[in-house]
Chimera marker file (.cmm) of the C-alpha trace (Angstrom):
<marker_set name="trace">
<marker id="1" x="145.294" y="83.140" z="145.252" r="1" g="1" b="0" radius="0.5"/>
<marker id="2" x="142.663" y="85.823" z="145.355" r="1" g="1" b="0" radius="0.5"/>
<marker id="3" x="144.020" y="87.313" z="142.062" r="1" g="1" b="0" radius="0.5"/>
<marker id="4" x="143.670" y="84.120" z="140.035" r="1" g="1" b="0" radius="0.5"/>
<marker id="5" x="140.078" y="83.583" z="141.601" r="1" g="1" b="0" radius="0.5"/>
<marker id="6" x="139.184" y="86.994" z="140.212" r="1" g="1" b="0" radius="0.5"/>
<marker id="7" x="140.739" y="86.253" z="136.873" r="1" g="1" b="0" radius="0.5"/>
<marker id="8" x="138.898" y="82.880" z="136.877" r="1" g="1" b="0" radius="0.5"/>
<marker id="9" x="135.567" y="84.723" z="137.751" r="1" g="1" b="0" radius="0.5"/>
<marker id="10" x="136.110" y="87.281" z="135.151" r="1" g="1" b="0" radius="0.5"/>
<marker id="11" x="136.819" y="84.573" z="132.234" r="1" g="1" b="0" radius="0.5"/>
<marker id="12" x="133.860" y="82.468" z="133.651" r="1" g="1" b="0" radius="0.5"/>
<marker id="13" x="131.547" y="85.682" z="133.460" r="1" g="1" b="0" radius="0.5"/>
<marker id="14" x="132.632" y="86.423" z="129.933" r="1" g="1" b="0" radius="0.5"/>
<marker id="15" x="132.217" y="82.880" z="128.742" r="1" g="1" b="0" radius="0.5"/>
<marker id="16" x="128.765" y="82.677" z="130.043" r="1" g="1" b="0" radius="0.5"/>
<marker id="17" x="127.706" y="85.917" z="128.446" r="1" g="1" b="0" radius="0.5"/>
<marker id="18" x="129.163" y="84.736" z="124.914" r="1" g="1" b="0" radius="0.5"/>
<marker id="19" x="127.402" y="81.554" z="125.304" r="1" g="1" b="0" radius="0.5"/>
<marker id="20" x="123.983" y="83.403" z="126.051" r="1" g="1" b="0" radius="0.5"/>
<marker id="21" x="124.696" y="85.670" z="123.107" r="1" g="1" b="0" radius="0.5"/>
<marker id="22" x="125.491" y="82.708" z="120.787" r="1" g="1" b="0" radius="0.5"/>
<marker id="23" x="122.550" y="80.928" z="122.062" r="1" g="1" b="0" radius="0.5"/>
<marker id="24" x="120.336" y="84.047" z="121.052" r="1" g="1" b="0" radius="0.5"/>
<marker id="25" x="121.700" y="84.358" z="117.605" r="1" g="1" b="0" radius="0.5"/>
<marker id="26" x="121.127" y="80.427" z="116.902" r="1" g="1" b="0" radius="0.5"/>
<marker id="27" x="117.425" y="80.899" z="118.386" r="1" g="1" b="0" radius="0.5"/>
<marker id="28" x="116.845" y="84.172" z="116.275" r="1" g="1" b="0" radius="0.5"/>
<marker id="29" x="118.103" y="82.150" z="113.246" r="1" g="1" b="0" radius="0.5"/>
<marker id="30" x="116.525" y="78.881" z="113.826" r="1" g="1" b="0" radius="0.5"/>
<marker id="31" x="112.912" y="79.783" z="114.781" r="1" g="1" b="0" radius="0.5"/>
<marker id="32" x="112.397" y="81.817" z="111.447" r="1" g="1" b="0" radius="0.5"/>
<marker id="33" x="113.748" y="78.996" z="109.532" r="1" g="1" b="0" radius="0.5"/>
<marker id="34" x="111.273" y="76.415" z="111.143" r="1" g="1" b="0" radius="0.5"/>
<marker id="35" x="108.590" y="78.844" z="110.431" r="1" g="1" b="0" radius="0.5"/>
<marker id="36" x="109.560" y="79.124" z="106.849" r="1" g="1" b="0" radius="0.5"/>
<marker id="37" x="109.675" y="75.485" z="106.445" r="1" g="1" b="0" radius="0.5"/>
<marker id="38" x="106.297" y="75.056" z="108.041" r="1" g="1" b="0" radius="0.5"/>
<marker id="39" x="104.814" y="77.808" z="105.580" r="1" g="1" b="0" radius="0.5"/>
<marker id="40" x="106.484" y="76.028" z="102.590" r="1" g="1" b="0" radius="0.5"/>
<marker id="41" x="104.905" y="72.573" z="103.787" r="1" g="1" b="0" radius="0.5"/>
<marker id="42" x="101.500" y="74.324" z="103.914" r="1" g="1" b="0" radius="0.5"/>
<marker id="43" x="101.535" y="75.990" z="100.894" r="1" g="1" b="0" radius="0.5"/>
<marker id="44" x="102.533" y="72.771" z="98.753" r="1" g="1" b="0" radius="0.5"/>
<marker id="45" x="99.899" y="70.830" z="100.579" r="1" g="1" b="0" radius="0.5"/>
<marker id="46" x="97.456" y="73.553" z="99.643" r="1" g="1" b="0" radius="0.5"/>
<marker id="47" x="98.472" y="73.568" z="95.833" r="1" g="1" b="0" radius="0.5"/>
<marker id="48" x="98.652" y="69.660" z="95.516" r="1" g="1" b="0" radius="0.5"/>
<marker id="49" x="95.291" y="69.366" z="94.166" r="1" g="1" b="0" radius="0.5"/>
<marker id="50" x="95.660" y="72.239" z="91.825" r="1" g="1" b="0" radius="0.5"/>
<marker id="51" x="98.943" y="70.727" z="90.438" r="1" g="1" b="0" radius="0.5"/>
<marker id="52" x="97.455" y="67.113" z="90.245" r="1" g="1" b="0" radius="0.5"/>
<marker id="53" x="94.518" y="68.694" z="88.081" r="1" g="1" b="0" radius="0.5"/>
<marker id="54" x="96.675" y="70.171" z="85.419" r="1" g="1" b="0" radius="0.5"/>
<marker id="55" x="98.055" y="68.000" z="82.556" r="1" g="1" b="0" radius="0.5"/>
<marker id="56" x="101.564" y="66.638" z="82.940" r="1" g="1" b="0" radius="0.5"/>
<marker id="57" x="101.366" y="67.375" z="86.671" r="1" g="1" b="0" radius="0.5"/>
<marker id="58" x="104.450" y="65.326" z="87.747" r="1" g="1" b="0" radius="0.5"/>
<marker id="59" x="106.675" y="67.319" z="85.651" r="1" g="1" b="0" radius="0.5"/>
<marker id="60" x="105.057" y="70.360" z="86.950" r="1" g="1" b="0" radius="0.5"/>
<marker id="61" x="104.957" y="69.505" z="90.406" r="1" g="1" b="0" radius="0.5"/>
<marker id="62" x="108.792" y="68.627" z="90.257" r="1" g="1" b="0" radius="0.5"/>
<marker id="63" x="109.518" y="71.853" z="88.325" r="1" g="1" b="0" radius="0.5"/>
<marker id="64" x="107.547" y="73.954" z="91.031" r="1" g="1" b="0" radius="0.5"/>
<marker id="65" x="109.199" y="72.257" z="94.047" r="1" g="1" b="0" radius="0.5"/>
<marker id="66" x="112.756" y="72.828" z="92.448" r="1" g="1" b="0" radius="0.5"/>
<marker id="67" x="111.873" y="76.657" z="91.771" r="1" g="1" b="0" radius="0.5"/>
<marker id="68" x="110.431" y="76.943" z="95.287" r="1" g="1" b="0" radius="0.5"/>
<marker id="69" x="113.667" y="75.107" z="96.717" r="1" g="1" b="0" radius="0.5"/>
<marker id="70" x="116.115" y="77.109" z="94.689" r="1" g="1" b="0" radius="0.5"/>
<marker id="71" x="114.637" y="80.242" z="96.044" r="1" g="1" b="0" radius="0.5"/>
<marker id="72" x="115.097" y="79.313" z="99.702" r="1" g="1" b="0" radius="0.5"/>
<marker id="73" x="118.188" y="79.341" z="101.900" r="1" g="1" b="0" radius="0.5"/>
<marker id="74" x="118.977" y="76.342" z="104.092" r="1" g="1" b="0" radius="0.5"/>
<marker id="75" x="116.157" y="74.005" z="102.920" r="1" g="1" b="0" radius="0.5"/>
<marker id="76" x="117.295" y="70.941" z="100.867" r="1" g="1" b="0" radius="0.5"/>
<marker id="77" x="115.366" y="69.113" z="99.628" r="1" g="1" b="0" radius="0.5"/>
<marker id="78" x="111.561" y="69.262" z="99.333" r="1" g="1" b="0" radius="0.5"/>
<marker id="79" x="109.775" y="65.984" z="98.861" r="1" g="1" b="0" radius="0.5"/>
<marker id="80" x="106.185" y="64.825" z="98.389" r="1" g="1" b="0" radius="0.5"/>
<marker id="81" x="106.024" y="61.330" z="99.486" r="1" g="1" b="0" radius="0.5"/>
<marker id="82" x="103.203" y="58.904" z="98.627" r="1" g="1" b="0" radius="0.5"/>
<marker id="83" x="101.468" y="56.548" z="101.314" r="1" g="1" b="0" radius="0.5"/>
<marker id="84" x="103.921" y="53.640" z="100.373" r="1" g="1" b="0" radius="0.5"/>
<marker id="85" x="106.919" y="55.749" z="101.444" r="1" g="1" b="0" radius="0.5"/>
<marker id="86" x="108.003" y="56.145" z="97.828" r="1" g="1" b="0" radius="0.5"/>
<marker id="87" x="109.103" y="59.733" z="96.542" r="1" g="1" b="0" radius="0.5"/>
<marker id="88" x="106.365" y="60.891" z="94.322" r="1" g="1" b="0" radius="0.5"/>
<marker id="89" x="107.779" y="64.283" z="93.553" r="1" g="1" b="0" radius="0.5"/>
<marker id="90" x="110.810" y="66.494" z="94.605" r="1" g="1" b="0" radius="0.5"/>
<marker id="91" x="112.973" y="69.274" z="94.108" r="1" g="1" b="0" radius="0.5"/>
<marker id="92" x="116.109" y="66.821" z="93.890" r="1" g="1" b="0" radius="0.5"/>
<marker id="93" x="115.521" y="64.430" z="90.846" r="1" g="1" b="0" radius="0.5"/>
<marker id="94" x="118.295" y="62.218" z="92.565" r="1" g="1" b="0" radius="0.5"/>
<marker id="95" x="115.963" y="61.339" z="95.344" r="1" g="1" b="0" radius="0.5"/>
<marker id="96" x="113.318" y="60.001" z="92.875" r="1" g="1" b="0" radius="0.5"/>
<marker id="97" x="114.095" y="56.115" z="93.862" r="1" g="1" b="0" radius="0.5"/>
<marker id="98" x="114.164" y="56.723" z="97.540" r="1" g="1" b="0" radius="0.5"/>
<marker id="99" x="111.838" y="55.087" z="99.919" r="1" g="1" b="0" radius="0.5"/>
<marker id="100" x="111.044" y="56.886" z="103.229" r="1" g="1" b="0" radius="0.5"/>
<marker id="101" x="108.796" y="53.981" z="104.758" r="1" g="1" b="0" radius="0.5"/>
<marker id="102" x="111.119" y="53.440" z="107.579" r="1" g="1" b="0" radius="0.5"/>
<marker id="103" x="111.743" y="57.167" z="108.177" r="1" g="1" b="0" radius="0.5"/>
<marker id="104" x="110.738" y="58.383" z="111.718" r="1" g="1" b="0" radius="0.5"/>
<marker id="105" x="108.939" y="61.435" z="110.299" r="1" g="1" b="0" radius="0.5"/>
<marker id="106" x="106.975" y="59.417" z="107.865" r="1" g="1" b="0" radius="0.5"/>
<marker id="107" x="106.171" y="56.799" z="110.668" r="1" g="1" b="0" radius="0.5"/>
<marker id="108" x="105.001" y="59.566" z="113.000" r="1" g="1" b="0" radius="0.5"/>
<marker id="109" x="102.830" y="61.159" z="110.262" r="1" g="1" b="0" radius="0.5"/>
<marker id="110" x="101.233" y="57.790" z="109.256" r="1" g="1" b="0" radius="0.5"/>
<marker id="111" x="100.588" y="56.905" z="112.982" r="1" g="1" b="0" radius="0.5"/>
<marker id="112" x="99.181" y="60.285" z="114.234" r="1" g="1" b="0" radius="0.5"/>
<marker id="113" x="96.057" y="61.082" z="112.001" r="1" g="1" b="0" radius="0.5"/>
<marker id="114" x="95.890" y="64.881" z="112.508" r="1" g="1" b="0" radius="0.5"/>
<marker id="115" x="96.877" y="66.589" z="109.352" r="1" g="1" b="0" radius="0.5"/>
<marker id="116" x="97.829" y="69.936" z="110.928" r="1" g="1" b="0" radius="0.5"/>
<marker id="117" x="100.530" y="68.360" z="113.313" r="1" g="1" b="0" radius="0.5"/>
<marker id="118" x="104.103" y="69.233" z="112.247" r="1" g="1" b="0" radius="0.5"/>
<marker id="119" x="106.471" y="66.210" z="112.613" r="1" g="1" b="0" radius="0.5"/>
<marker id="120" x="110.320" y="66.810" z="113.408" r="1" g="1" b="0" radius="0.5"/>
<marker id="121" x="112.844" y="64.184" z="113.117" r="1" g="1" b="0" radius="0.5"/>
<marker id="122" x="116.337" y="63.395" z="111.827" r="1" g="1" b="0" radius="0.5"/>
<marker id="123" x="116.331" y="60.987" z="108.854" r="1" g="1" b="0" radius="0.5"/>
<marker id="124" x="118.499" y="58.076" z="108.719" r="1" g="1" b="0" radius="0.5"/>
<marker id="125" x="121.731" y="58.464" z="106.907" r="1" g="1" b="0" radius="0.5"/>
<marker id="126" x="120.570" y="56.771" z="103.741" r="1" g="1" b="0" radius="0.5"/>
<marker id="127" x="118.081" y="59.368" z="102.869" r="1" g="1" b="0" radius="0.5"/>
<marker id="128" x="119.619" y="62.603" z="103.674" r="1" g="1" b="0" radius="0.5"/>
<marker id="129" x="122.766" y="64.172" z="104.874" r="1" g="1" b="0" radius="0.5"/>
<marker id="130" x="123.588" y="63.179" z="108.517" r="1" g="1" b="0" radius="0.5"/>
<marker id="131" x="122.540" y="65.958" z="111.012" r="1" g="1" b="0" radius="0.5"/>
<marker id="132" x="119.577" y="67.111" z="108.590" r="1" g="1" b="0" radius="0.5"/>
<marker id="133" x="116.375" y="68.332" z="110.523" r="1" g="1" b="0" radius="0.5"/>
<marker id="134" x="113.509" y="66.995" z="108.579" r="1" g="1" b="0" radius="0.5"/>
<marker id="135" x="109.937" y="68.390" z="108.903" r="1" g="1" b="0" radius="0.5"/>
<marker id="136" x="106.936" y="66.701" z="107.605" r="1" g="1" b="0" radius="0.5"/>
<marker id="137" x="103.118" y="67.058" z="107.503" r="1" g="1" b="0" radius="0.5"/>
<marker id="138" x="100.448" y="64.316" z="106.753" r="1" g="1" b="0" radius="0.5"/>
<marker id="139" x="98.842" y="64.606" z="103.392" r="1" g="1" b="0" radius="0.5"/>
<marker id="140" x="95.088" y="63.518" z="103.824" r="1" g="1" b="0" radius="0.5"/>
<marker id="141" x="94.148" y="60.845" z="101.420" r="1" g="1" b="0" radius="0.5"/>
<marker id="142" x="90.730" y="59.591" z="100.271" r="1" g="1" b="0" radius="0.5"/>
<marker id="143" x="88.246" y="59.899" z="102.902" r="1" g="1" b="0" radius="0.5"/>
<marker id="144" x="90.738" y="61.309" z="105.376" r="1" g="1" b="0" radius="0.5"/>
<marker id="145" x="93.095" y="58.290" z="105.157" r="1" g="1" b="0" radius="0.5"/>
<marker id="146" x="96.953" y="58.496" z="104.967" r="1" g="1" b="0" radius="0.5"/>
<marker id="147" x="97.873" y="59.977" z="101.680" r="1" g="1" b="0" radius="0.5"/>
<marker id="148" x="101.499" y="60.363" z="102.252" r="1" g="1" b="0" radius="0.5"/>
<marker id="149" x="103.598" y="63.427" z="103.361" r="1" g="1" b="0" radius="0.5"/>
<marker id="150" x="105.252" y="66.602" z="102.488" r="1" g="1" b="0" radius="0.5"/>
<marker id="151" x="108.967" y="66.660" z="103.724" r="1" g="1" b="0" radius="0.5"/>
<marker id="152" x="111.394" y="69.462" z="103.756" r="1" g="1" b="0" radius="0.5"/>
<marker id="153" x="114.910" y="69.037" z="105.153" r="1" g="1" b="0" radius="0.5"/>
<marker id="154" x="117.197" y="71.855" z="106.722" r="1" g="1" b="0" radius="0.5"/>
<marker id="155" x="120.454" y="71.718" z="105.140" r="1" g="1" b="0" radius="0.5"/>
<marker id="156" x="123.237" y="71.067" z="107.777" r="1" g="1" b="0" radius="0.5"/>
<marker id="157" x="125.480" y="73.362" z="106.161" r="1" g="1" b="0" radius="0.5"/>
<marker id="158" x="123.222" y="76.344" z="106.971" r="1" g="1" b="0" radius="0.5"/>
<marker id="159" x="123.538" y="75.637" z="110.467" r="1" g="1" b="0" radius="0.5"/>
<marker id="160" x="127.325" y="74.815" z="110.381" r="1" g="1" b="0" radius="0.5"/>
<marker id="161" x="127.957" y="78.233" z="108.601" r="1" g="1" b="0" radius="0.5"/>
<marker id="162" x="125.790" y="79.895" z="111.408" r="1" g="1" b="0" radius="0.5"/>
<marker id="163" x="127.361" y="78.116" z="114.290" r="1" g="1" b="0" radius="0.5"/>
<marker id="164" x="131.075" y="78.666" z="112.707" r="1" g="1" b="0" radius="0.5"/>
<marker id="165" x="130.117" y="82.375" z="112.226" r="1" g="1" b="0" radius="0.5"/>
<marker id="166" x="129.219" y="82.915" z="115.990" r="1" g="1" b="0" radius="0.5"/>
<marker id="167" x="132.103" y="80.543" z="117.126" r="1" g="1" b="0" radius="0.5"/>
<marker id="168" x="134.743" y="82.497" z="115.566" r="1" g="1" b="0" radius="0.5"/>
<marker id="169" x="133.250" y="85.974" z="115.536" r="1" g="1" b="0" radius="0.5"/>
<marker id="170" x="135.530" y="88.692" z="117.293" r="1" g="1" b="0" radius="0.5"/>
<marker id="171" x="135.506" y="88.534" z="120.836" r="1" g="1" b="0" radius="0.5"/>
<marker id="172" x="132.984" y="91.141" z="121.957" r="1" g="1" b="0" radius="0.5"/>
<marker id="173" x="135.070" y="91.707" z="125.193" r="1" g="1" b="0" radius="0.5"/>
<marker id="174" x="138.191" y="92.727" z="123.170" r="1" g="1" b="0" radius="0.5"/>
<marker id="175" x="139.133" y="96.361" z="122.636" r="1" g="1" b="0" radius="0.5"/>
<link id1="1" id2="2" r="1" g="1" b="0" radius="0.2"/>
<link id1="2" id2="3" r="1" g="1" b="0" radius="0.2"/>
<link id1="3" id2="4" r="1" g="1" b="0" radius="0.2"/>
<link id1="4" id2="5" r="1" g="1" b="0" radius="0.2"/>
<link id1="5" id2="6" r="1" g="1" b="0" radius="0.2"/>
<link id1="6" id2="7" r="1" g="1" b="0" radius="0.2"/>
<link id1="7" id2="8" r="1" g="1" b="0" radius="0.2"/>
<link id1="8" id2="9" r="1" g="1" b="0" radius="0.2"/>
<link id1="9" id2="10" r="1" g="1" b="0" radius="0.2"/>
<link id1="10" id2="11" r="1" g="1" b="0" radius="0.2"/>
<link id1="11" id2="12" r="1" g="1" b="0" radius="0.2"/>
<link id1="12" id2="13" r="1" g="1" b="0" radius="0.2"/>
<link id1="13" id2="14" r="1" g="1" b="0" radius="0.2"/>
<link id1="14" id2="15" r="1" g="1" b="0" radius="0.2"/>
<link id1="15" id2="16" r="1" g="1" b="0" radius="0.2"/>
<link id1="16" id2="17" r="1" g="1" b="0" radius="0.2"/>
<link id1="17" id2="18" r="1" g="1" b="0" radius="0.2"/>
<link id1="18" id2="19" r="1" g="1" b="0" radius="0.2"/>
<link id1="19" id2="20" r="1" g="1" b="0" radius="0.2"/>
<link id1="20" id2="21" r="1" g="1" b="0" radius="0.2"/>
<link id1="21" id2="22" r="1" g="1" b="0" radius="0.2"/>
<link id1="22" id2="23" r="1" g="1" b="0" radius="0.2"/>
<link id1="23" id2="24" r="1" g="1" b="0" radius="0.2"/>
<link id1="24" id2="25" r="1" g="1" b="0" radius="0.2"/>
<link id1="25" id2="26" r="1" g="1" b="0" radius="0.2"/>
<link id1="26" id2="27" r="1" g="1" b="0" radius="0.2"/>
<link id1="27" id2="28" r="1" g="1" b="0" radius="0.2"/>
<link id1="28" id2="29" r="1" g="1" b="0" radius="0.2"/>
<link id1="29" id2="30" r="1" g="1" b="0" radius="0.2"/>
<link id1="30" id2="31" r="1" g="1" b="0" radius="0.2"/>
<link id1="31" id2="32" r="1" g="1" b="0" radius="0.2"/>
<link id1="32" id2="33" r="1" g="1" b="0" radius="0.2"/>
<link id1="33" id2="34" r="1" g="1" b="0" radius="0.2"/>
<link id1="34" id2="35" r="1" g="1" b="0" radius="0.2"/>
<link id1="35" id2="36" r="1" g="1" b="0" radius="0.2"/>
<link id1="36" id2="37" r="1" g="1" b="0" radius="0.2"/>
<link id1="37" id2="38" r="1" g="1" b="0" radius="0.2"/>
<link id1="38" id2="39" r="1" g="1" b="0" radius="0.2"/>
<link id1="39" id2="40" r="1" g="1" b="0" radius="0.2"/>
<link id1="40" id2="41" r="1" g="1" b="0" radius="0.2"/>
<link id1="41" id2="42" r="1" g="1" b="0" radius="0.2"/>
<link id1="42" id2="43" r="1" g="1" b="0" radius="0.2"/>
<link id1="43" id2="44" r="1" g="1" b="0" radius="0.2"/>
<link id1="44" id2="45" r="1" g="1" b="0" radius="0.2"/>
<link id1="45" id2="46" r="1" g="1" b="0" radius="0.2"/>
<link id1="46" id2="47" r="1" g="1" b="0" radius="0.2"/>
<link id1="47" id2="48" r="1" g="1" b="0" radius="0.2"/>
<link id1="48" id2="49" r="1" g="1" b="0" radius="0.2"/>
<link id1="49" id2="50" r="1" g="1" b="0" radius="0.2"/>
<link id1="50" id2="51" r="1" g="1" b="0" radius="0.2"/>
<link id1="51" id2="52" r="1" g="1" b="0" radius="0.2"/>
<link id1="52" id2="53" r="1" g="1" b="0" radius="0.2"/>
<link id1="53" id2="54" r="1" g="1" b="0" radius="0.2"/>
<link id1="54" id2="55" r="1" g="1" b="0" radius="0.2"/>
<link id1="55" id2="56" r="1" g="1" b="0" radius="0.2"/>
<link id1="56" id2="57" r="1" g="1" b="0" radius="0.2"/>
<link id1="57" id2="58" r="1" g="1" b="0" radius="0.2"/>
<link id1="58" id2="59" r="1" g="1" b="0" radius="0.2"/>
<link id1="59" id2="60" r="1" g="1" b="0" radius="0.2"/>
<link id1="60" id2="61" r="1" g="1" b="0" radius="0.2"/>
<link id1="61" id2="62" r="1" g="1" b="0" radius="0.2"/>
<link id1="62" id2="63" r="1" g="1" b="0" radius="0.2"/>
<link id1="63" id2="64" r="1" g="1" b="0" radius="0.2"/>
<link id1="64" id2="65" r="1" g="1" b="0" radius="0.2"/>
<link id1="65" id2="66" r="1" g="1" b="0" radius="0.2"/>
<link id1="66" id2="67" r="1" g="1" b="0" radius="0.2"/>
<link id1="67" id2="68" r="1" g="1" b="0" radius="0.2"/>
<link id1="68" id2="69" r="1" g="1" b="0" radius="0.2"/>
<link id1="69" id2="70" r="1" g="1" b="0" radius="0.2"/>
<link id1="70" id2="71" r="1" g="1" b="0" radius="0.2"/>
<link id1="71" id2="72" r="1" g="1" b="0" radius="0.2"/>
<link id1="72" id2="73" r="1" g="1" b="0" radius="0.2"/>
<link id1="73" id2="74" r="1" g="1" b="0" radius="0.2"/>
<link id1="74" id2="75" r="1" g="1" b="0" radius="0.2"/>
<link id1="75" id2="76" r="1" g="1" b="0" radius="0.2"/>
<link id1="76" id2="77" r="1" g="1" b="0" radius="0.2"/>
<link id1="77" id2="78" r="1" g="1" b="0" radius="0.2"/>
<link id1="78" id2="79" r="1" g="1" b="0" radius="0.2"/>
<link id1="79" id2="80" r="1" g="1" b="0" radius="0.2"/>
<link id1="80" id2="81" r="1" g="1" b="0" radius="0.2"/>
<link id1="81" id2="82" r="1" g="1" b="0" radius="0.2"/>
<link id1="82" id2="83" r="1" g="1" b="0" radius="0.2"/>
<link id1="83" id2="84" r="1" g="1" b="0" radius="0.2"/>
<link id1="84" id2="85" r="1" g="1" b="0" radius="0.2"/>
<link id1="85" id2="86" r="1" g="1" b="0" radius="0.2"/>
<link id1="86" id2="87" r="1" g="1" b="0" radius="0.2"/>
<link id1="87" id2="88" r="1" g="1" b="0" radius="0.2"/>
<link id1="88" id2="89" r="1" g="1" b="0" radius="0.2"/>
<link id1="89" id2="90" r="1" g="1" b="0" radius="0.2"/>
<link id1="90" id2="91" r="1" g="1" b="0" radius="0.2"/>
<link id1="91" id2="92" r="1" g="1" b="0" radius="0.2"/>
<link id1="92" id2="93" r="1" g="1" b="0" radius="0.2"/>
<link id1="93" id2="94" r="1" g="1" b="0" radius="0.2"/>
<link id1="94" id2="95" r="1" g="1" b="0" radius="0.2"/>
<link id1="95" id2="96" r="1" g="1" b="0" radius="0.2"/>
<link id1="96" id2="97" r="1" g="1" b="0" radius="0.2"/>
<link id1="97" id2="98" r="1" g="1" b="0" radius="0.2"/>
<link id1="98" id2="99" r="1" g="1" b="0" radius="0.2"/>
<link id1="99" id2="100" r="1" g="1" b="0" radius="0.2"/>
<link id1="100" id2="101" r="1" g="1" b="0" radius="0.2"/>
<link id1="101" id2="102" r="1" g="1" b="0" radius="0.2"/>
<link id1="102" id2="103" r="1" g="1" b="0" radius="0.2"/>
<link id1="103" id2="104" r="1" g="1" b="0" radius="0.2"/>
<link id1="104" id2="105" r="1" g="1" b="0" radius="0.2"/>
<link id1="105" id2="106" r="1" g="1" b="0" radius="0.2"/>
<link id1="106" id2="107" r="1" g="1" b="0" radius="0.2"/>
<link id1="107" id2="108" r="1" g="1" b="0" radius="0.2"/>
<link id1="108" id2="109" r="1" g="1" b="0" radius="0.2"/>
<link id1="109" id2="110" r="1" g="1" b="0" radius="0.2"/>
<link id1="110" id2="111" r="1" g="1" b="0" radius="0.2"/>
<link id1="111" id2="112" r="1" g="1" b="0" radius="0.2"/>
<link id1="112" id2="113" r="1" g="1" b="0" radius="0.2"/>
<link id1="113" id2="114" r="1" g="1" b="0" radius="0.2"/>
<link id1="114" id2="115" r="1" g="1" b="0" radius="0.2"/>
<link id1="115" id2="116" r="1" g="1" b="0" radius="0.2"/>
<link id1="116" id2="117" r="1" g="1" b="0" radius="0.2"/>
<link id1="117" id2="118" r="1" g="1" b="0" radius="0.2"/>
<link id1="118" id2="119" r="1" g="1" b="0" radius="0.2"/>
<link id1="119" id2="120" r="1" g="1" b="0" radius="0.2"/>
<link id1="120" id2="121" r="1" g="1" b="0" radius="0.2"/>
<link id1="121" id2="122" r="1" g="1" b="0" radius="0.2"/>
<link id1="122" id2="123" r="1" g="1" b="0" radius="0.2"/>
<link id1="123" id2="124" r="1" g="1" b="0" radius="0.2"/>
<link id1="124" id2="125" r="1" g="1" b="0" radius="0.2"/>
<link id1="125" id2="126" r="1" g="1" b="0" radius="0.2"/>
<link id1="126" id2="127" r="1" g="1" b="0" radius="0.2"/>
<link id1="127" id2="128" r="1" g="1" b="0" radius="0.2"/>
<link id1="128" id2="129" r="1" g="1" b="0" radius="0.2"/>
<link id1="129" id2="130" r="1" g="1" b="0" radius="0.2"/>
<link id1="130" id2="131" r="1" g="1" b="0" radius="0.2"/>
<link id1="131" id2="132" r="1" g="1" b="0" radius="0.2"/>
<link id1="132" id2="133" r="1" g="1" b="0" radius="0.2"/>
<link id1="133" id2="134" r="1" g="1" b="0" radius="0.2"/>
<link id1="134" id2="135" r="1" g="1" b="0" radius="0.2"/>
<link id1="135" id2="136" r="1" g="1" b="0" radius="0.2"/>
<link id1="136" id2="137" r="1" g="1" b="0" radius="0.2"/>
<link id1="137" id2="138" r="1" g="1" b="0" radius="0.2"/>
<link id1="138" id2="139" r="1" g="1" b="0" radius="0.2"/>
<link id1="139" id2="140" r="1" g="1" b="0" radius="0.2"/>
<link id1="140" id2="141" r="1" g="1" b="0" radius="0.2"/>
<link id1="141" id2="142" r="1" g="1" b="0" radius="0.2"/>
<link id1="142" id2="143" r="1" g="1" b="0" radius="0.2"/>
<link id1="143" id2="144" r="1" g="1" b="0" radius="0.2"/>
<link id1="144" id2="145" r="1" g="1" b="0" radius="0.2"/>
<link id1="145" id2="146" r="1" g="1" b="0" radius="0.2"/>
<link id1="146" id2="147" r="1" g="1" b="0" radius="0.2"/>
<link id1="147" id2="148" r="1" g="1" b="0" radius="0.2"/>
<link id1="148" id2="149" r="1" g="1" b="0" radius="0.2"/>
<link id1="149" id2="150" r="1" g="1" b="0" radius="0.2"/>
<link id1="150" id2="151" r="1" g="1" b="0" radius="0.2"/>
<link id1="151" id2="152" r="1" g="1" b="0" radius="0.2"/>
<link id1="152" id2="153" r="1" g="1" b="0" radius="0.2"/>
<link id1="153" id2="154" r="1" g="1" b="0" radius="0.2"/>
<link id1="154" id2="155" r="1" g="1" b="0" radius="0.2"/>
<link id1="155" id2="156" r="1" g="1" b="0" radius="0.2"/>
<link id1="156" id2="157" r="1" g="1" b="0" radius="0.2"/>
<link id1="157" id2="158" r="1" g="1" b="0" radius="0.2"/>
<link id1="158" id2="159" r="1" g="1" b="0" radius="0.2"/>
<link id1="159" id2="160" r="1" g="1" b="0" radius="0.2"/>
<link id1="160" id2="161" r="1" g="1" b="0" radius="0.2"/>
<link id1="161" id2="162" r="1" g="1" b="0" radius="0.2"/>
<link id1="162" id2="163" r="1" g="1" b="0" radius="0.2"/>
<link id1="163" id2="164" r="1" g="1" b="0" radius="0.2"/>
<link id1="164" id2="165" r="1" g="1" b="0" radius="0.2"/>
<link id1="165" id2="166" r="1" g="1" b="0" radius="0.2"/>
<link id1="166" id2="167" r="1" g="1" b="0" radius="0.2"/>
<link id1="167" id2="168" r="1" g="1" b="0" radius="0.2"/>
<link id1="168" id2="169" r="1" g="1" b="0" radius="0.2"/>
<link id1="169" id2="170" r="1" g="1" b="0" radius="0.2"/>
<link id1="170" id2="171" r="1" g="1" b="0" radius="0.2"/>
<link id1="171" id2="172" r="1" g="1" b="0" radius="0.2"/>
<link id1="172" id2="173" r="1" g="1" b="0" radius="0.2"/>
<link id1="173" id2="174" r="1" g="1" b="0" radius="0.2"/>
<link id1="174" id2="175" r="1" g="1" b="0" radius="0.2"/>
</marker_set>
């Protein structure tokens, strides 16, 4: 019985160490991804006025968002959503007809007037892939009113690949 207890304790310790290592890997990958997403949102909000001042601005904004999106790993899609919830511009032309008025992230940004707040939510299945984490920030409209949001979604495949890579990694305790 004592030998079985020692074996149980050894395996339990190894599994706790493995879980701690996996959690650290996830944290070290998730934190930079969230910071990058925030920087992307901030830079788009900063550039919106300049983009709108240019001729043919909608085409330019869509192109700029696509270029930004294509350069990033794990972020899909980037959207500018108007105060009515309708997609105004985006990196994915297939989402042009989507309406996000009922989206949790949109609702939070509409209710909470601070344009510096970064809202995080999982969108409903009809607007993005299940499991997607969406981040958005409020766009200040006329006289500080609600002007819509800029939203980025973190692609579930990025996190699935990350989790699969650590779940099936060679056991660090094996020789």
